[in-house]
C-alpha positions as CSV (number, residue, x, y, z in Angstrom):
1,X,0.2,-0.3,0.0
2,X,2.7,2.2,1.1
3,X,4.5,1.9,-2.5
4,X,1.0,2.5,-4.1
5,X,0.3,5.6,-2.4
6,X,3.8,7.2,-2.4
7,X,3.7,6.2,-6.6
8,X,0.4,8.0,-6.9
9,X,1.7,11.3,-5.2
10,X,-0.6,10.4,-2.0
11,X,2.1,10.9,0.6
12,X,0.3,13.1,3.0
13,X,-2.2,10.2,3.1
14,X,1.4,7.8,3.7
15,X,2.1,10.4,6.3
16,X,-1.3,9.8,8.0
17,X,-1.6,6.7,7.7
18,X,1.9,6.3,9.6
19,X,0.8,8.6,12.2
20,X,-2.5,6.3,13.0
21,X,0.2,3.5,13.2
22,X,3.0,5.6,15.6
23,X,-0.6,6.5,18.1
24,X,-1.4,3.1,18.1
25,X,2.3,1.8,18.6
26,X,3.8,3.9,21.0
27,X,0.9,2.9,23.9
28,X,1.1,-1.1,22.8
29,X,4.8,-1.2,23.0
30,X,4.7,0.1,27.0
31,X,2.1,-2.2,27.6
32,X,3.4,-5.5,25.6
33,X,7.3,-4.9,25.7
34,X,7.8,-4.8,29.2
35,X,5.3,-7.7,29.7
36,X,6.4,-10.1,27.1
37,X,10.1,-8.7,26.0
38,X,10.6,-9.6,22.1
39,X,7.3,-11.5,22.1
40,X,5.8,-8.1,22.3
41,X,7.8,-6.0,20.0
42,X,6.5,-8.6,17.0
43,X,2.7,-8.0,18.4
44,X,3.1,-4.5,18.6
45,X,4.7,-4.2,15.4
46,X,1.8,-6.6,13.7
47,X,-0.8,-5.2,15.7
48,X,0.0,-1.6,15.3
49,X,0.1,-1.7,12.0
50,X,-3.7,-3.3,11.3
51,X,-5.7,-0.5,12.0
52,X,-3.7,1.6,9.0
53,X,-4.2,-1.2,6.6
54,X,-7.8,-0.7,7.3
55,X,-8.3,2.8,6.8
56,X,-5.7,2.7,3.9
57,X,-7.5,0.4,1.8
58,X,-10.7,2.0,2.6
59,X,-9.2,5.1,1.3
60,X,-8.0,3.8,-1.7
61,X,-10.8,2.1,-2.7
62,X,-12.8,5.7,-2.0
63,X,-10.5,7.5,-4.2
64,X,-9.1,5.5,-6.8
65,X,-12.1,2.5,-7.0
66,X,-9.0,0.2,-6.7
67,X,-8.9,-3.3,-4.3
68,X,-6.9,-6.1,-3.2
69,X,-7.5,-9.2,-4.7
70,X,-7.9,-10.3,-1.5
71,X,-8.8,-14.4,-3.0
72,X,-5.1,-14.7,-4.2
73,X,-3.8,-13.2,-0.8
74,X,-5.5,-16.1,1.2
75,X,-4.0,-18.4,-1.1
76,X,-0.6,-17.6,-0.9
77,X,-1.2,-17.5,3.1
78,X,-2.4,-20.7,3.0
79,X,0.5,-22.1,0.9
80,X,2.8,-19.9,3.2
81,X,1.0,-21.1,6.2
82,X,1.3,-25.2,5.1
83,X,5.1,-24.6,4.4
84,X,5.6,-22.9,7.9
85,X,3.6,-25.9,9.7
86,X,5.9,-28.6,8.0
87,X,9.1,-26.7,8.6
88,X,7.8,-26.6,12.6
89,X,6.7,-30.0,13.0
90,X,9.7,-31.3,10.8
91,X,12.2,-29.1,13.1
92,X,10.9,-30.3,16.4
93,X,12.2,-33.6,15.8
94,X,15.4,-32.8,13.7
95,X,17.9,-32.2,16.2
96,X,21.3,-31.1,14.6
97,X,23.9,-28.0,14.8
98,X,22.0,-24.7,14.7
99,X,23.3,-23.8,10.9
100,X,22.6,-27.2,9.9
101,X,18.8,-26.8,11.4
102,X,18.9,-23.0,9.7
103,X,19.8,-24.8,6.0
104,X,17.6,-27.5,6.2
105,X,14.5,-25.5,7.4
106,X,14.9,-23.1,5.1
107,X,15.0,-25.9,2.3
108,X,12.1,-27.9,3.3
109,X,10.1,-24.3,3.6
110,X,11.3,-23.2,0.0
111,X,10.4,-26.9,-1.4
112,X,7.4,-27.1,0.3
113,X,5.9,-23.7,-0.8
114,X,7.2,-23.9,-4.4
115,X,5.2,-27.1,-4.4
116,X,2.0,-26.1,-2.9
117,X,1.6,-22.7,-4.0
118,X,0.8,-24.2,-7.5
119,X,-1.4,-26.5,-6.2
120,X,-4.2,-24.5,-4.1
121,X,-4.2,-22.1,-7.1
122,X,-2.0,-19.1,-5.2
123,X,0.4,-18.9,-8.6
124,X,-0.3,-20.4,-12.0
125,X,1.3,-21.2,-15.5
126,X,0.9,-17.0,-16.5
127,X,2.4,-15.8,-13.2
128,X,5.4,-18.3,-13.6
129,X,5.6,-17.1,-17.3
130,X,5.2,-13.3,-16.1
131,X,8.6,-14.1,-13.4
132,X,10.6,-15.4,-16.2
133,X,10.1,-12.9,-18.4
134,X,10.4,-10.2,-15.6
135,X,13.9,-11.6,-15.0
136,X,15.6,-12.8,-18.4
137,X,17.8,-10.0,-18.5
138,X,19.5,-10.7,-15.4
139,X,22.2,-13.0,-16.8
140,X,23.0,-15.4,-13.4
141,X,19.7,-15.4,-11.7
142,X,17.8,-15.8,-14.3
143,X,19.5,-19.1,-15.0
144,X,18.9,-19.5,-10.8
145,X,15.3,-18.7,-10.8
146,X,14.7,-21.1,-13.3
147,X,15.1,-24.5,-10.9
148,X,12.6,-22.8,-8.7
149,X,10.2,-21.7,-11.4
150,X,10.6,-25.3,-13.4
151,X,9.8,-26.7,-9.9
152,X,6.5,-25.2,-9.5
153,X,5.4,-26.0,-13.1
154,X,5.8,-29.4,-11.6
155,X,2.5,-29.8,-10.1
156,X,0.6,-27.0,-12.8
157,X,1.5,-29.9,-15.0
158,X,0.3,-32.7,-12.8
159,X,-3.1,-31.0,-12.2
160,X,-3.6,-29.9,-15.9
161,X,-3.2,-33.6,-16.9
162,X,-5.3,-35.0,-14.3
163,X,-8.2,-32.3,-15.2
164,X,-7.9,-33.1,-19.2
165,X,-7.9,-37.0,-18.3
166,X,-11.1,-36.6,-16.1
167,X,-13.0,-34.4,-18.9
């Protein structure tokens, strides 16, 4: 939302939203941080931004008749939640030194997300083609990104093949 408002030149509205977040965040910080320490910091950051998000979305809708695609956001959140749960469960039974645990956790999360996102419709072939096109001029980066993009295409192709056989 911040990028949209900045791009539209609506910095005054962006400032108002940031002031709203500050006015909610400061009292929350005094209440939550002493009681919950680092968890209080995280809660404060998350909770203090919520009213600004709702006010900003409402203002953008009234001013520009533009709204977010919440269905896609829920699908992306669901894919992330599934990957997070799988990683969390695995790492609770996996016992290793910290850097190995971190590496295995990152790989497991990414693999689970890259397989889950296409299966639940959070990403489709058009999205993958758009990503390929966007990163095509970045040399070695585009070659590295080809690996996860190809990984995401496999479940899509399997799903499409299954759908064609049913019809």
